[in-house]
DSSP file (Angstrom, degrees, kcal/mol; ACC not computed):
  #  RESIDUE AA STRUCTURE BP1 BP2  ACC     N-H-->O    O-->H-N    N-H-->O    O-->H-N    TCO  KAPPA ALPHA  PHI   PSI    X-CA   Y-CA   Z-CA
    1    1 A X              0   0    0      0, 0.0     3,-0.4     0, 0.0     9,-0.1   0.000 360.0 360.0 360.0 -39.5   31.9   97.2   86.7
    2    2 A X        +     0   0    0      1,-0.2     0, 0.0     2,-0.1     0, 0.0  -0.091 360.0  95.0-108.6  37.1   35.7   97.1   87.2
    3    3 A X  S    S-     0   0    0      2,-0.1    -1,-0.2     0, 0.0     0, 0.0   0.462  97.8-111.5-100.3  -3.6   36.1   93.5   88.1
    4    4 A X        +     0   0    0     -3,-0.4     2,-0.1     1,-0.3    -2,-0.1   0.518  65.8 147.6  87.6   8.8   37.0   92.5   84.4
    5    5 A X        -     0   0    0      1,-0.1    -1,-0.3     2,-0.1    -2,-0.1  -0.421  55.1 -92.7 -75.5 150.7   33.8   90.5   83.8
    6    6 A X    >>  -     0   0    0      1,-0.1     4,-1.0    -2,-0.1     3,-0.8  -0.127  31.5-113.0 -58.0 158.3   32.4   90.3   80.4
    7    7 A X  H 3> S+     0   0    0      1,-0.3     4,-1.7     2,-0.2     3,-0.2   0.818 115.4  62.4 -62.0 -31.8   29.6   92.9   79.3
    8    8 A X  H 3> S+     0   0    0      1,-0.2     4,-1.3     2,-0.2    -1,-0.3   0.847 101.9  51.3 -65.3 -34.4   27.0   90.1   79.1
    9    9 A X  H <> S+     0   0    0     -3,-0.8     4,-2.1     1,-0.2    -1,-0.2   0.842 108.4  50.7 -70.0 -34.6   27.5   89.4   82.9
   10   10 A X  H  X S+     0   0    0     -4,-1.0     4,-2.8     1,-0.2    12,-0.2   0.816 104.5  59.4 -75.8 -30.2   26.9   93.1   83.7
   11   11 A X  H  < S+     0   0    0     -4,-1.7     4,-0.2     2,-0.2    -1,-0.2   0.923 109.8  41.7 -66.6 -41.5   23.7   93.1   81.6
   12   12 A X  H >< S+     0   0    0     -4,-1.3     3,-0.5     1,-0.2     4,-0.2   0.866 115.8  48.8 -72.7 -36.9   22.2   90.4   83.8
   13   13 A X  H 3X S+     0   0    0     -4,-2.1     4,-0.7     1,-0.2     3,-0.5   0.871 120.2  35.7 -66.9 -38.2   23.4   91.9   87.0
   14   14 A X  T 3< S+     0   0    0     -4,-2.8     7,-0.2     1,-0.2    -1,-0.2   0.256  86.2  98.4 -99.7  15.2   22.2   95.4   86.2
   15   15 A X  T <4 S+     0   0    0     -3,-0.5    -1,-0.2    -4,-0.2     4,-0.2   0.749 104.3  16.0 -77.3 -16.3   19.0   94.5   84.4
   16   16 A X  T  4 S+     0   0    0     -3,-0.5    -1,-0.2    -4,-0.2    -2,-0.1   0.611 136.8  35.4-119.5 -30.8   17.0   95.1   87.6
   17   17 A X  S  < S+     0   0    0     -4,-0.7    -3,-0.2     1,-0.2    -2,-0.1   0.884 138.4   3.3 -98.5 -34.9   19.3   97.1   89.9
   18   18 A X    >>  +     0   0    0     -5,-0.2     4,-1.2    -7,-0.1     3,-0.9  -0.464  63.0 162.0-146.8  69.3   21.1   99.3   87.4
   19   19 A X  H 3> S+     0   0    0      1,-0.3     4,-1.6     2,-0.2     3,-0.3   0.903  84.9  54.0 -55.7 -43.7   19.9   98.8   83.7
   20   20 A X  H 3> S+     0   0    0      1,-0.2     4,-1.9     2,-0.2    -1,-0.3   0.799  99.0  63.6 -62.3 -30.4   21.5  102.1   82.9
   21   21 A X  H <> S+     0   0    0     -3,-0.9     4,-0.9    -7,-0.2    -1,-0.2   0.919 106.7  40.7 -64.7 -44.4   24.8  100.9   84.3
   22   22 A X  H  X S+     0   0    0     -4,-1.2     4,-1.9    -3,-0.3    -1,-0.2   0.800 108.0  62.0 -69.6 -33.5   25.2   98.2   81.8
   23   23 A X  H  X S+     0   0    0     -4,-1.6     4,-1.5     1,-0.2    -1,-0.2   0.906 106.1  47.1 -59.4 -41.8   23.9  100.4   79.0
   24   24 A X  H  < S+     0   0    0     -4,-1.9    -1,-0.2     1,-0.2    -2,-0.2   0.778 109.4  54.4 -73.0 -22.6   26.9  102.6   79.7
   25   25 A X  H  < S+     0   0    0     -4,-0.9    -1,-0.2     2,-0.2    -2,-0.2   0.835 106.1  51.8 -75.6 -34.5   29.3   99.6   79.7
   26   26 A X  H  <        0   0    0     -4,-1.9    -2,-0.2     1,-0.3    -1,-0.2   0.924 360.0 360.0 -70.0 -40.6   28.1   98.5   76.3
   27   27 A X     <        0   0    0     -4,-1.5    -1,-0.3    -5,-0.1    -2,-0.2   0.446 360.0 360.0 -70.7 360.0   28.8  101.9   74.8
């Protein structure tokens, strides 16, 4: 989350492990 990667990357990463995590990142 704090590695400076684009939000799109977090969406794929957290789509199974922390789907809510990327949702908060987009907001």
